[in-house]
N, C-alpha and C positions, 0 to 999 in steps of 0.2 A: 513517381508516386504510385503507391498501391492503396486501394480502398476496399473495404468490405461492408456490405449492406447487411444489417441484422435487425431483429426486432426485440424490443424490450418484453421480457416475459413476466417479471414480478419484482417486488421490492421486499427485502428482508431488513427488519429493524432489530438492533441489538444494543444492549447496554453493557459496558465493561466496568469493573470495579477496581478499587484500590489495589495497587501492586501487580495488576495483570500486565503482561507484556503486550504492547499495542499490536505489533506485527503478528505474534502468535495468536492473539485474540481475533484479529481479522481473518487469518487463515482458518482458525477453528470454526468461526461462524460460517465461512464459505463451505468448509467440508461437512459440517453438521447439517447444512441446508442443501447440500448437493449442488452447489454453484461452482461451475468451472470456467465460466466466461461472464464478465461483467465489469462494473465500475463502482466506486464507492465515494462517499462523502463522510467526514467524521469531524466532530467537535468535542471539546472537553478540556481536561487539565492533566498535566503530567508532573510527576515528582522529578523525573530525569528524562532528558531527550538525548538520543544518540542519532545524529544526523550524518548522512554520507554525502561527500562531494566527489563526483566521478572524475578521476584524473589518471591518465596513462594506464587504462585498462583495469582499474580497481577503484573501490569506494574508500576514500580517506575518511575515517570517523572523526566526528566533532561532537564532544559531549557538553551538555549544558545542564546545570542543576536547577531545580525548581524552587518554589512552585512556578509552573509555566502554564500559560493559557494556550490552548491549541486554537490559533487564529484561523487556520485553514489546513485541511488534510484531505487530499484527493488521490485517487489512484485507480488501479484496475487489478482484476484477477484473471488469470489465464492458465493454460497448461503448457508445459514444455512438450516437445515432440515425444518424450518418453512417458508422458502422462503425469508428471509431477506438477502439483499446483504451485503457481508463482503469484505472490502478492507484490505488486510494484506500487509503492506509494511515495508521495512527496508531502512534506509538512512544513508549515511556518508556525513557530511558537513565539510568544511574547512574554517578557518578564515584567516585574512590577514597575519598572521605569518606562515601559513602553518600547523598549528595544526589541527588535524582531530578528529571528534567526531561522534559516530554512535550509532544507536539503532533502535527500532521500531518506525514507524511514528505514532505520536499521534495528536489529534486535537490541533490546535494552531500554527502549522507551517505556517507562513505567507510569501507569495511570495513577493520578493523585485521587481526587474525589470521584470522578466519573469520566467516561467517554461514551459518546453516542454515535453509533454507526448506522448509515443507510447504505445497504448493499443492493445494487440494481443488477438483476440477472438479465443477460441477453440470451439469445438462442444458444442452446447447449452445444459446447464444443466449437463454437465459432472463432474463438481466439486461441491460436496456437503459436508458441514461441520456438524458433529454431536458433541453434547456436551459430553465431557469426564470429569466426576466429579472429578476423582482422580487427574487430572491436572488443573481443573477449566478453561478449554479452549474448544473452538469449533475447532476441528481438522478434516482434510479431512477424509471422510469415505473410499473412494477408493474401493467400492465394498463390504465393510464389513457390516454386518447386524446390 
């Protein structure tokens, strides 16, 4: 196990509007506010959800049509070792019957009425992802060379 100690710097609050892509909006909020390391919480509604299930080195997409309630959405923002911003989020959405579906947030999750984001910034540059070929993923380095 590897751990990293960091301090919370600030909170950024953002509201997203109808037809905005959830993943793009989270990334845009982080970039506009110069946040490269942190975590987020998000609630709201979606017209469409595109969820990913990680299997055999890739995300298998699962699409659900709305209206959908965002029951929970959490994740983090960090940098790849080449400086590219990465938004890694997981989401659970519920339909009008109370059935819930969850997975990795993929492009194509479209906001319905609204979505509300709380982005918590930690010390700048503290979270960096390095590619691990055996997993085909960029994972937190956390001090590892």
